[in-house]
C-alpha positions in Angstrom: 0.0 0.0 0.0 2.8 2.4 0.8 4.4 1.8 -2.6 1.0 2.6 -4.2 0.7 5.9 -2.3 4.3 6.9 -3.2 3.5 6.3 -6.9 0.4 8.5 -6.6 2.6 11.3 -5.1 -0.3 12.6 -3.0 1.9 15.3 -1.5 1.6 17.2 -4.8 -2.2 16.7 -4.9 -4.2 19.9 -4.4 -7.0 19.8 -1.8 -10.2 21.4 -3.2 -13.9 22.1 -2.7 -15.4 23.1 -6.0 -19.1 22.9 -5.1 -20.2 25.4 -2.4 -23.3 27.1 -1.1 -23.4 30.6 -2.5 -24.6 32.4 0.6 -22.9 35.5 2.0 -20.8 35.3 5.1 -20.1 38.1 7.6 -17.3 37.8 10.1 -17.1 40.1 13.1 -13.6 40.0 14.4 -11.3 41.8 16.8 -9.1 41.6 19.9 -10.4 40.6 23.3 -12.4 43.5 24.8 -12.8 45.4 21.5 -16.6 45.2 21.5 -17.4 42.2 19.3 -20.2 41.1 21.6 -21.8 44.5 21.3 -21.7 44.6 17.5 -22.4 41.0 16.7 -26.0 40.9 18.1 -26.8 44.1 16.2 -25.5 42.5 13.0 -27.5 39.4 13.7 -30.6 41.6 13.9 -30.3 42.7 10.3 -32.6 41.0 7.8 -31.5 37.5 6.7 -28.4 37.5 9.0 -28.1 34.4 11.2 -27.4 34.4 14.9 -23.7 34.8 15.9 -21.7 31.7 16.2 -18.1 31.4 17.2 -15.9 30.1 14.4 -13.2 28.2 16.5 -12.5 25.8 13.7 -11.6 28.6 11.3 -9.4 30.2 14.0 -7.6 26.9 14.5 -7.0 26.4 10.8 -5.5 29.9 10.5 -3.4 29.4 13.6 -2.0 26.2 12.2 -1.2 27.9 8.9 0.4 30.8 10.8 2.7 28.2 12.4 3.3 26.7 8.9 1.8 23.4 9.8 -0.7 23.2 6.9 -0.5 24.6 3.4 -2.7 27.2 1.8 -4.9 25.0 -0.4 -5.6 22.7 2.6 -6.5 25.7 4.8 -8.8 27.2 2.2 -10.6 23.9 1.6 -11.1 23.4 5.3 -12.5 27.0 5.7 -14.9 26.3 2.8 -16.0 23.0 4.4 -16.5 24.5 7.9 -18.5 27.5 6.7 -20.7 25.4 4.4 -21.3 22.9 7.1 -22.1 25.7 9.6 -24.9 27.2 7.4 -26.2 23.8 6.5 -26.6 22.8 10.1 -28.0 26.2 11.2 -30.8 26.0 8.5 -32.2 23.0 10.4 -31.2 24.1 13.9 -28.7 21.2 14.1 -25.7 21.9 16.4 -27.3 25.2 17.4 -26.8 26.7 20.9 -30.0 26.7 23.0 -28.3 27.4 26.3 -30.2 30.2 27.9 -27.2 32.3 29.3 -24.7 32.0 26.5 -24.0 35.0 24.3 -24.3 32.8 21.2 -27.6 31.4 22.4 -30.7 31.3 20.2 -32.5 33.0 23.1 -30.1 35.9 23.0 -30.7 36.4 19.3 -33.1 39.1 18.0 -35.2 36.4 16.1 -35.1 33.3 18.2 -38.3 31.7 17.0 -36.8 31.0 13.5 -34.6 28.4 15.1 -37.4 26.8 17.1 -39.4 26.6 13.8 -36.5 25.0 12.0 -36.5 22.1 14.5 -39.8 20.9 13.0 -39.1 21.6 9.3 -37.7 19.3 6.7 -33.9 19.0 6.8 -31.0 17.4 5.0 -31.9 17.3 1.3 -34.4 20.2 1.7 -31.7 22.6 2.9 -29.9 23.3 -0.4 -33.0 24.7 -1.9 -33.9 26.6 1.2 -30.5 28.3 1.2 -31.0 29.3 -2.5 -34.5 30.6 -1.7 -34.0 32.4 1.6 -30.4 33.7 1.0 -29.3 33.4 4.7 -26.2 35.3 5.7 -23.9 33.2 7.8 -22.6 35.2 10.8 -19.3 34.2 12.5 -17.6 35.9 15.4 -13.8 35.4 15.7 -10.9 36.5 17.9 -7.7 38.1 16.6 -8.2 36.6 13.1 -7.6 39.4 10.7 -3.8 39.4 11.0 -3.7 35.8 9.8 -6.8 35.7 7.6 -5.3 35.4 4.2 -6.8 32.0 3.5 -10.2 33.2 4.8 -10.2 36.0 2.2 -9.0 33.7 -0.6 -11.4 30.9 0.3 -14.6 32.9 0.7 -13.9 35.6 -1.9 -16.9 37.7 -2.9 -19.1 35.9 -0.4 -17.2 37.5 2.5 -17.8 40.7 4.4 -15.2 41.0 7.1 -15.9 43.5 9.9 -12.9 44.5 12.0 -13.8 46.0 15.4 -11.0 48.1 16.9 -10.8 49.9 20.3 -8.5 52.0 22.4 -5.8 49.7 23.8 -6.4 51.0 27.4 -10.0 49.7 27.2 -8.9 46.2 26.0 -6.1 45.8 28.5 -8.0 44.4 31.5 -9.6 41.6 29.6 -6.3 40.7 27.9 -4.7 40.5 31.4 -7.5 38.1 32.5 -6.9 36.1 29.4 -3.2 35.9 30.0 -3.9 34.8 33.6 -6.1 31.9 32.4 -3.4 30.6 30.0 -1.4 29.5 33.0 -4.2 27.3 34.4 -4.1 23.6 33.6 -7.6 23.7 32.1 -8.6 21.5 29.1 -11.3 24.1 28.3 -8.6 26.3 26.7 -8.6 25.5 23.0 -5.8 27.6 21.7 -3.2 26.0 19.3 0.1 25.7 21.2 3.7 25.1 19.9 6.9 24.2 21.7 9.9 26.5 22.2 12.8 25.7 24.5 10.8 22.7 25.8 7.9 24.9 26.9 4.5 25.2 25.4 3.4 28.6 24.0 0.1 29.8 22.5 0.5 30.3 18.7 0.2 34.1 19.0 3.5 34.3 20.9 5.4 33.1 17.9 8.3 35.5 17.2 8.5 37.1 20.7 8.8 34.0 23.0 11.7 35.3 25.1 9.9 38.6 25.8 6.8 36.6 26.7 8.8 34.5 29.2 10.3 37.4 31.1 7.2 39.5 31.2 4.5 39.7 33.9 0.8 39.4 33.1 0.2 43.1 32.4 3.3 43.3 30.3 2.3 40.2 28.3 -1.1 41.8 27.6 0.5 45.0 26.4 3.0 43.2 24.1 0.2 41.0 22.8 -2.0 44.0 21.9 1.0 45.5 20.1 1.8 42.3 18.3 -1.7 41.7 17.1 -2.2 45.3 16.0 1.1 45.3 14.1 0.2 42.0 12.3 -3.3 43.2 11.4 -1.9 46.5 10.0 0.6 44.6 7.9 -2.1 42.3 6.5 -4.4 45.2 5.7 -1.6 46.9 3.8 -1.1 43.7 1.7 -4.8 43.4 1.2 -4.8 46.8 -0.5 -2.1 45.8 -2.9 -3.9 42.7 -4.2 -7.3 42.5 -5.8 -9.9 40.8 -3.6 -13.6 40.5 -4.1 -14.1 40.3 -0.3 -15.1 43.4 1.6 -13.3 44.7 4.7 -15.0 47.2 7.0 -13.2 48.7 10.0 -15.4 49.8 12.9 -13.8 51.8 15.7 -15.8 51.1 18.8 -15.7 54.6 20.1 -17.1 56.1 16.9 -19.7 53.4 16.4 -21.3 53.6 19.9 -21.6 57.4 19.7 -22.7 57.7 16.1 -23.4 54.3 14.5 -25.4 55.3 11.3 -22.5 55.6 8.8 -21.1 52.3 9.9 -24.5 50.6 9.8 -25.0 51.8 6.2 -21.6 50.3 5.1 -22.5 47.0 6.7 -26.0 46.9 5.3 -24.8 47.9 1.8 -22.0 45.3 1.8 -24.4 42.5 2.9 -27.2 43.6 0.6 -29.7 43.5 3.5 -31.8 46.0 5.4 -32.2 47.6 8.9 -35.5 46.8 10.5 -37.4 47.6 13.7 -35.8 44.5 15.1 -32.3 45.9 14.4 -33.2 49.2 16.1 -34.5 47.3 19.1 -31.3 45.4 19.4 -29.3 48.6 19.1 -31.2 50.1 22.0 -30.6 46.9 24.0 -26.8 47.3 23.4 -27.1 51.0 24.5 -26.2 52.3 21.0 -26.0 55.2 20.5 -24.7 56.3 23.9 -23.1 59.4 25.4 -19.8 58.0 26.6 -17.5 55.2 25.3 -17.4 53.6 28.7 -21.1 53.2 29.1 -22.3 49.7 28.3 -24.6 47.0 29.3 -24.0 45.5 32.8 -24.0 41.8 31.7 -22.2 39.2 33.8 -20.0 38.3 30.9 -18.8 41.9 30.5 -18.1 42.2 34.3 -16.3 38.9 34.3 -14.1 40.2 31.4 -13.1 43.3 33.3 -15.8 45.8 32.4 -16.7 48.4 35.0 -19.2 51.3 34.7 -17.7 54.8 34.3 -17.0 56.7 37.5 -16.8 60.0 35.6 -18.5 61.8 32.7 -15.0 62.7 31.4 -13.7 60.4 28.7 -10.0 61.4 29.4 -10.4 60.6 33.1 -11.6 57.1 32.3 -8.6 56.6 30.0 -6.3 57.8 32.8 -7.8 55.3 35.2 -7.1 52.5 32.9 -3.5 53.7 32.2 -3.0 53.9 36.0 -4.0 50.2 36.3 -1.2 49.3 33.8 1.4 51.7 35.3 1.0 50.1 38.7 2.2 46.7 37.4 4.1 47.2 34.1 7.7 48.1 33.5 8.8 51.4 32.0 9.6 49.7 28.7 6.1 48.1 28.5 4.4 51.5 29.4 6.3 53.1 26.6 4.8 50.6 24.2 1.4 51.1 25.7 1.6 54.8 25.4 2.8 54.6 21.8 0.1 52.2 20.6 -2.5 54.3 22.4 -1.3 57.5 20.7 -1.3 55.8 17.3 -4.9 54.6 17.9 -6.0 58.0 19.0 -4.3 59.6 15.9 -5.9 57.2 13.5 -9.4 56.9 14.9 -10.1 59.6 17.4 -8.7 62.7 15.7 -5.4 63.1 17.7 -3.8 62.6 21.0 -6.1 62.7 24.1 -5.0 65.3 26.7 
């Protein structure tokens, strides 16, 4: 058998998926604490958009490719398979989340009854025609994907609308610190891809700065990770501009969206070829959008668990200084210089200049 396989030279065989569902796909992506779980329910409330689902399989494929463990055609084919299988199952409420308290639960969605109805409808062979007729928009939420999403854009092409949510680094820091803390726990619930370096296991996103990671405390690790992810994402976006792609990329700064969401909503709606409805507006109000201050939010347990606290002042700059003080109490001078630099760069690009 081995001789037969060698003669076939399967290593040079391309992995493909030529027949696909033609539905649109929207991905809402960003770093931890950026506001994905604010925007995703609003996107899900647009006409024909499915409830948010977390695309861990796609993240894992891209992480493996980032570590050069799988090739491009394999990664692209897996992404096509995963996304097609996801919409196929959703259209008959198979592998759909009915847990009451989860953020990706049917019961947190703006239109939950569609999934209850699908439980009793014909499935399997009937799904292909239903997808053609109803034109559902698959809605995926991902973490830190854009900087390594080349195969996602290549695989999904014109079907893809990729929404990048960005936010001031000081507002993302606490959640990232909590994430770093959890990485040290021996808990099988952590599903990151790890690699070995100097006989130690590291999460894939540390590739390239392992020694700095080793000598840093939790707050410093969080600062350097935000810097690394931001740098990688900017590099990918620059490359994306140079090449022709049928996919669409929309960048949504959290601070701008929560104060004045309309221009961003128009871009999203036009790209997805869908509509804003009264259901959408109701979900926006539920997410406290628009609001008067960036720091205002919704006091959900998941937000509090991830480091969110209600504002103590009506002054945006004061709220930023509180978060900077949290970092300064625990981070080195070198790490603080990095944090101040990436904060200034964010403010210059999205908030009209340095906050005083």
